Biotite code that builds the C-alpha atoms (Angstrom):
import biotite.structure as struc

atoms = struc.array([
    struc.Atom([99.604, 12.324, 136.603], chain_id="A", res_id=1, res_name="UNK", atom_name="CA", element="C"),
    struc.Atom([97.270, 13.627, 139.315], chain_id="A", res_id=2, res_name="UNK", atom_name="CA", element="C"),
    struc.Atom([100.221, 13.987, 141.694], chain_id="A", res_id=3, res_name="UNK", atom_name="CA", element="C"),
    struc.Atom([101.974, 16.269, 139.194], chain_id="A", res_id=4, res_name="UNK", atom_name="CA", element="C"),
    struc.Atom([98.788, 18.321, 138.745], chain_id="A", res_id=5, res_name="UNK", atom_name="CA", element="C"),
    struc.Atom([98.433, 18.708, 142.507], chain_id="A", res_id=6, res_name="UNK", atom_name="CA", element="C"),
    struc.Atom([102.031, 19.928, 142.793], chain_id="A", res_id=7, res_name="UNK", atom_name="CA", element="C"),
    struc.Atom([101.386, 22.409, 139.983], chain_id="A", res_id=8, res_name="UNK", atom_name="CA", element="C"),
    struc.Atom([98.141, 23.463, 141.710], chain_id="A", res_id=9, res_name="UNK", atom_name="CA", element="C"),
    struc.Atom([100.047, 24.229, 144.900], chain_id="A", res_id=10, res_name="UNK", atom_name="CA", element="C"),
    struc.Atom([102.591, 26.355, 143.037], chain_id="A", res_id=11, res_name="UNK", atom_name="CA", element="C"),
    struc.Atom([100.244, 28.030, 140.515], chain_id="A", res_id=12, res_name="UNK", atom_name="CA", element="C"),
    struc.Atom([96.590, 27.200, 141.295], chain_id="A", res_id=13, res_name="UNK", atom_name="CA", element="C"),
    struc.Atom([94.991, 28.490, 138.059], chain_id="A", res_id=14, res_name="UNK", atom_name="CA", element="C"),
    struc.Atom([97.424, 26.475, 135.938], chain_id="A", res_id=15, res_name="UNK", atom_name="CA", element="C"),
    struc.Atom([96.531, 23.281, 137.787], chain_id="A", res_id=16, res_name="UNK", atom_name="CA", element="C"),
    struc.Atom([92.826, 23.896, 137.197], chain_id="A", res_id=17, res_name="UNK", atom_name="CA", element="C"),
    struc.Atom([93.438, 24.807, 133.558], chain_id="A", res_id=18, res_name="UNK", atom_name="CA", element="C"),
    struc.Atom([95.271, 21.532, 132.969], chain_id="A", res_id=19, res_name="UNK", atom_name="CA", element="C"),
    struc.Atom([92.303, 19.660, 134.431], chain_id="A", res_id=20, res_name="UNK", atom_name="CA", element="C"),
    struc.Atom([89.268, 21.460, 132.981], chain_id="A", res_id=21, res_name="UNK", atom_name="CA", element="C"),
    struc.Atom([90.483, 24.023, 130.439], chain_id="A", res_id=22, res_name="UNK", atom_name="CA", element="C"),
    struc.Atom([88.873, 27.476, 130.162], chain_id="A", res_id=23, res_name="UNK", atom_name="CA", element="C"),
    struc.Atom([85.709, 26.507, 132.034], chain_id="A", res_id=24, res_name="UNK", atom_name="CA", element="C"),
    struc.Atom([83.907, 28.191, 134.864], chain_id="A", res_id=25, res_name="UNK", atom_name="CA", element="C"),
    struc.Atom([86.120, 26.472, 137.439], chain_id="A", res_id=26, res_name="UNK", atom_name="CA", element="C"),
    struc.Atom([89.182, 28.093, 135.876], chain_id="A", res_id=27, res_name="UNK", atom_name="CA", element="C"),
    struc.Atom([87.782, 31.615, 136.142], chain_id="A", res_id=28, res_name="UNK", atom_name="CA", element="C"),
    struc.Atom([86.524, 30.957, 139.675], chain_id="A", res_id=29, res_name="UNK", atom_name="CA", element="C"),
    struc.Atom([89.987, 29.786, 140.636], chain_id="A", res_id=30, res_name="UNK", atom_name="CA", element="C"),
    struc.Atom([91.572, 32.949, 139.248], chain_id="A", res_id=31, res_name="UNK", atom_name="CA", element="C"),
    struc.Atom([89.137, 35.002, 141.329], chain_id="A", res_id=32, res_name="UNK", atom_name="CA", element="C"),
    struc.Atom([89.845, 32.954, 144.458], chain_id="A", res_id=33, res_name="UNK", atom_name="CA", element="C"),
    struc.Atom([93.592, 33.172, 143.902], chain_id="A", res_id=34, res_name="UNK", atom_name="CA", element="C"),
    struc.Atom([93.377, 36.948, 143.554], chain_id="A", res_id=35, res_name="UNK", atom_name="CA", element="C"),
    struc.Atom([91.379, 37.139, 146.787], chain_id="A", res_id=36, res_name="UNK", atom_name="CA", element="C"),
    struc.Atom([93.880, 34.957, 148.598], chain_id="A", res_id=37, res_name="UNK", atom_name="CA", element="C"),
    struc.Atom([96.456, 32.374, 147.648], chain_id="A", res_id=38, res_name="UNK", atom_name="CA", element="C"),
    struc.Atom([95.182, 29.684, 150.059], chain_id="A", res_id=39, res_name="UNK", atom_name="CA", element="C"),
    struc.Atom([91.557, 29.669, 148.774], chain_id="A", res_id=40, res_name="UNK", atom_name="CA", element="C"),
    struc.Atom([92.932, 29.263, 145.257], chain_id="A", res_id=41, res_name="UNK", atom_name="CA", element="C"),
    struc.Atom([95.031, 26.283, 146.311], chain_id="A", res_id=42, res_name="UNK", atom_name="CA", element="C"),
    struc.Atom([92.136, 24.632, 148.144], chain_id="A", res_id=43, res_name="UNK", atom_name="CA", element="C"),
    struc.Atom([89.835, 25.061, 145.161], chain_id="A", res_id=44, res_name="UNK", atom_name="CA", element="C"),
    struc.Atom([92.447, 23.790, 142.699], chain_id="A", res_id=45, res_name="UNK", atom_name="CA", element="C"),
    struc.Atom([93.178, 20.658, 144.720], chain_id="A", res_id=46, res_name="UNK", atom_name="CA", element="C"),
    struc.Atom([89.443, 20.062, 145.140], chain_id="A", res_id=47, res_name="UNK", atom_name="CA", element="C"),
    struc.Atom([88.839, 20.340, 141.373], chain_id="A", res_id=48, res_name="UNK", atom_name="CA", element="C"),
    struc.Atom([91.719, 17.970, 140.604], chain_id="A", res_id=49, res_name="UNK", atom_name="CA", element="C"),
    struc.Atom([90.693, 15.415, 143.248], chain_id="A", res_id=50, res_name="UNK", atom_name="CA", element="C"),
    struc.Atom([87.038, 15.515, 142.194], chain_id="A", res_id=51, res_name="UNK", atom_name="CA", element="C"),
    struc.Atom([87.706, 14.528, 138.581], chain_id="A", res_id=52, res_name="UNK", atom_name="CA", element="C"),
])
C-alpha cells in the first residue's frame, strides 16, 4: 500500500499526504510547498509517507 501512496505522492503530492494523515498540519504544509514548487511538495510527501 505504501508503494501506491508514493506513486500518488509523485503525481499529486497533497493527495498522497492526505491519504496518509488526513487534514492535519502536514497536509496544509504540503499544499504550501507544492504551490511554491512541485519538487519540494514531492519530497515532503514522500518523507511523510516513509516516516509513518
